[in-house]
C-alpha positions in Angstrom: 24.8 67.5 180.7 26.8 64.1 179.5 25.6 63.0 176.2 24.0 59.4 176.3 27.2 57.0 174.7 25.6 54.3 172.2 27.2 50.8 172.2 29.2 49.8 169.3 27.2 47.8 166.8 28.1 43.9 166.7 28.4 43.0 162.9 25.8 40.7 161.7 26.9 37.0 161.7 25.4 34.9 158.5 24.0 31.5 159.4 26.0 28.2 158.7 22.9 27.3 156.4 20.1 28.7 154.8 16.4 27.8 155.3 16.6 26.0 151.7 20.0 24.2 152.7 18.7 23.1 156.3 15.1 22.0 154.9 17.4 19.9 152.4 19.4 18.5 154.8 16.6 17.4 157.1 14.1 16.6 154.4 13.1 13.2 155.9 12.5 11.7 159.6 15.5 9.9 159.5 17.6 13.0 158.5 16.2 14.7 161.3 16.3 11.5 164.4 20.3 11.1 163.0 21.2 14.5 163.6 19.2 14.5 167.1 21.0 10.8 168.0 24.7 12.6 166.9 23.7 15.7 169.1 22.7 13.8 172.1 25.2 11.2 172.3 28.1 12.1 170.2 30.3 9.1 171.8 27.2 6.5 171.6 24.4 6.2 172.8 23.4 5.7 176.6 20.5 4.9 178.5 17.9 7.7 178.6 17.1 7.3 181.9 20.0 5.6 183.8 22.9 6.8 181.4 24.4 3.6 181.2 26.1 2.4 177.8 25.4 -0.9 178.1 22.0 -0.4 175.7 21.2 -2.6 172.8 19.4 -1.5 169.6 15.8 -3.0 168.9 16.1 -4.7 165.7 12.5 -4.0 164.4 12.2 -0.2 165.3 15.2 2.1 164.1 16.2 5.0 166.2 15.1 2.8 169.6 17.1 1.0 172.2 16.8 -0.8 175.2 18.3 -0.9 178.6 18.4 -4.0 181.3 20.1 -2.0 183.8 16.8 0.4 184.7 14.3 -2.6 184.0 14.9 -6.4 184.5 12.2 -6.6 181.5 14.2 -3.8 179.7 13.2 -0.3 179.6 12.7 0.6 176.0 13.3 4.4 174.9 14.0 6.4 171.8 15.8 9.2 170.2 13.3 11.6 171.2 12.8 10.3 174.6 13.5 13.1 177.2 13.3 16.0 174.8 10.6 18.4 173.5 9.7 16.3 170.5 8.5 13.5 173.0 4.6 12.7 172.9 4.0 14.8 170.1 2.5 13.4 166.4 4.2 16.5 164.5 6.8 15.4 162.0 10.7 16.1 163.2 10.9 17.7 159.7 8.1 20.6 160.5 9.7 20.7 164.2 12.9 21.9 162.7 11.7 24.4 159.7 9.9 26.0 163.2 13.3 25.8 165.2 15.1 27.4 162.5 12.9 30.6 162.1 12.5 31.3 165.3 16.7 30.9 165.5 17.0 33.6 162.9 14.7 36.2 163.2 16.5 38.5 165.8 12.9 40.4 167.2 11.0 36.9 167.2 8.4 35.5 164.9 4.8 34.9 166.3 3.1 31.3 165.6 0.8 33.1 163.3 3.5 33.9 160.9 5.3 30.4 161.5 1.9 28.8 160.9 2.0 31.0 157.4 5.2 30.2 156.6 5.5 26.4 157.2 1.9 25.5 155.9 1.0 23.1 157.5 -1.4 22.1 160.5 -3.1 24.9 162.6 -2.3 28.2 164.2 -2.4 26.3 167.4 0.1 24.0 166.2 2.7 26.3 165.6 1.7 27.8 168.7 2.3 24.7 170.5 5.8 24.2 169.0 7.0 27.6 169.7 6.2 27.5 173.6 8.0 24.2 173.9 11.0 25.4 171.8 11.2 28.6 173.9 10.9 26.3 176.8 14.2 24.7 175.6 16.1 27.7 175.0 16.2 28.4 179.3 19.8 28.1 180.1 20.4 25.3 182.5 24.3 25.7 182.5 24.4 29.1 183.4 27.8 31.1 184.3 28.3 34.2 186.4 28.7 37.1 184.4 32.3 38.6 184.4 34.2 41.7 183.2 32.0 44.9 183.2 28.6 44.2 184.0 25.5 46.5 183.9 22.5 45.5 185.6 19.1 47.3 185.4 15.3 47.0 185.4 12.3 47.6 182.9 8.5 47.2 182.8 6.6 45.0 180.2 3.4 45.9 179.0 0.9 48.5 177.6 -0.2 51.7 179.8 -3.5 51.5 181.5 -5.0 54.3 179.4 -4.2 52.4 176.0 -6.5 49.4 177.0 -9.8 48.9 176.4 -12.2 50.5 178.8 -13.3 47.0 180.4 -10.0 46.0 180.8 -8.4 49.3 182.6 -7.5 48.6 186.4 -8.1 52.5 186.9 -5.4 52.8 189.2 -3.0 55.6 188.4 0.9 55.7 187.4 3.2 54.5 184.7 3.6 50.8 186.2 0.3 50.3 186.7 -0.6 46.8 184.9 2.7 45.9 184.0 5.4 43.2 184.9 8.6 43.7 186.0 11.7 42.2 184.6 15.4 42.5 185.8 18.3 42.0 183.8 22.3 41.7 184.2 24.4 42.4 180.9 28.0 41.5 180.1 29.3 44.0 177.6 30.4 41.9 174.8 29.1 38.8 176.7 25.8 37.4 177.6 22.7 38.9 179.2 20.5 37.2 181.9 17.1 38.4 183.0 13.9 36.8 184.9 10.3 38.2 185.8 9.8 39.9 188.8 6.8 38.9 190.7 7.4 41.3 193.6 10.3 43.8 194.4 10.9 43.4 197.7 13.8 44.8 199.8 16.7 43.0 198.5 15.1 41.7 195.2 17.8 43.9 193.2 20.6 43.0 195.5 20.1 39.3 195.6 19.7 39.3 191.8 23.3 40.6 191.5 24.7 38.2 193.6 22.9 35.3 192.0 24.2 36.1 188.5 27.5 38.2 188.8 30.7 37.1 189.8 32.5 39.2 192.6 35.9 39.3 190.0 34.2 41.6 187.9 35.6 45.0 187.2 32.5 46.8 187.4 28.6 46.7 188.0 27.3 49.8 186.4 23.8 50.5 187.7 21.0 53.6 187.8 20.3 55.3 191.0 17.9 52.6 192.1 18.3 52.3 195.8 17.6 48.4 195.4 21.3 48.4 194.6 22.9 50.2 197.2 24.1 47.3 199.4 26.5 46.0 196.5 29.5 47.2 197.5 29.1 46.1 201.0 29.2 42.4 199.0 32.4 43.2 197.4 30.9 44.7 194.0 33.1 47.4 192.4 29.6 49.5 192.1 29.6 52.8 190.4 25.8 54.4 189.3 24.7 57.1 187.0 21.5 59.4 187.6 18.7 59.1 185.0 16.8 61.6 186.9 19.3 64.0 186.6 19.6 63.4 183.0 23.2 61.8 183.9 23.7 58.6 181.4 27.6 58.2 180.9 30.4 58.9 183.9 33.3 57.3 182.1 32.8 53.9 182.1 29.8 53.8 184.0 26.6 53.7 181.9 23.7 51.2 181.5 23.5 51.5 177.6 24.3 47.8 177.1 21.1 46.6 178.8 18.6 49.2 177.7 19.7 48.5 174.2 18.8 44.7 175.2 15.5 46.1 177.0 14.7 48.1 173.3 15.4 44.8 171.5 12.9 43.1 173.9 10.3 45.3 173.7 10.1 46.3 170.1 10.1 42.6 169.3 7.1 42.2 171.9 5.1 45.0 169.9 6.3 44.7 166.5 5.9 40.7 166.2 4.0 39.6 169.2 1.8 42.3 169.9 1.4 41.7 173.7 2.4 38.8 175.9 0.7 37.8 179.0 2.4 37.7 182.9 2.0 33.9 182.5 4.4 33.1 179.0 6.4 36.3 179.9 9.3 34.0 181.0 9.3 31.5 177.8 9.9 35.0 175.6 12.4 36.1 177.4 14.0 32.7 177.2 13.9 33.0 173.6 15.3 36.6 173.4 18.2 35.6 176.0 19.0 33.1 173.9 19.2 34.6 170.4 21.1 37.4 172.1 23.7 35.3 173.9 24.3 33.4 170.5 24.5 36.2 168.3 27.9 35.7 167.1 27.4 31.7 166.6 26.9 30.9 162.8 25.4 27.6 163.5 22.5 28.7 166.5 20.5 26.0 165.0 22.8 23.5 166.2 22.7 25.0 169.5 18.8 25.3 170.1 19.0 21.6 169.3 21.4 20.4 171.7 19.3 21.7 174.5 16.1 19.9 173.3 
């Protein structure tokens, strides 16, 4: 029997700025808006709609500009137009605090914890902010994984027998009432995962082909038959058989992706206690974003560049 191999520990990366330093840097709305402006338009302000460079600053309204190419009467936009901060009444100073806290907590921080720490607004305010920030964490410029890659699936949710009697489904099985999540991870690299509504005949196979480059040196999976056609699609595919207590065969194992699943599940159980199926994709955005920026000392800047 092969012993289960533990993945190497990644050294903790200290943030570039502490919370106190961040709050001091962004203590005013103008400071926050200046930072967003410089992140969005490092080479000069362009129209938020048509990207034209010929825009004019509105004299009596700082951080507002006008573009006549979009509209002959002038299309007005601000520094937060088209961002998660648009159409909200909450100060950017508060938004920045929430974003910083969400970036620095390895296993996540609940809206209730954030509400208690920032001490402003209501719980609903904190929850609303967290939800919009998680939406901004989604990777819109995804590049396919390379190197040695592991693919695996897991189930999110509690046991049916542990639920309140009125909420039990009454069916047997370890996956009853749970939601499937599939993921792929590049060793020493990035992870990508998504929720699966229903696992069809080619679901696992299609996910790997969409997220993994064919130039990888290895795709390691478990014995699930859903991955059986990867070799026919040009991947170097090897498996371990967990049902036979086989966890490591040379360089073939799925311990890295299982480590990410552990981080995800401990975060949900420890910080959020439970996550509904409707909002699970947003939480996957959050954990994926933090993991992929685990070596970035300025993860806060990386997040704000996506808003």
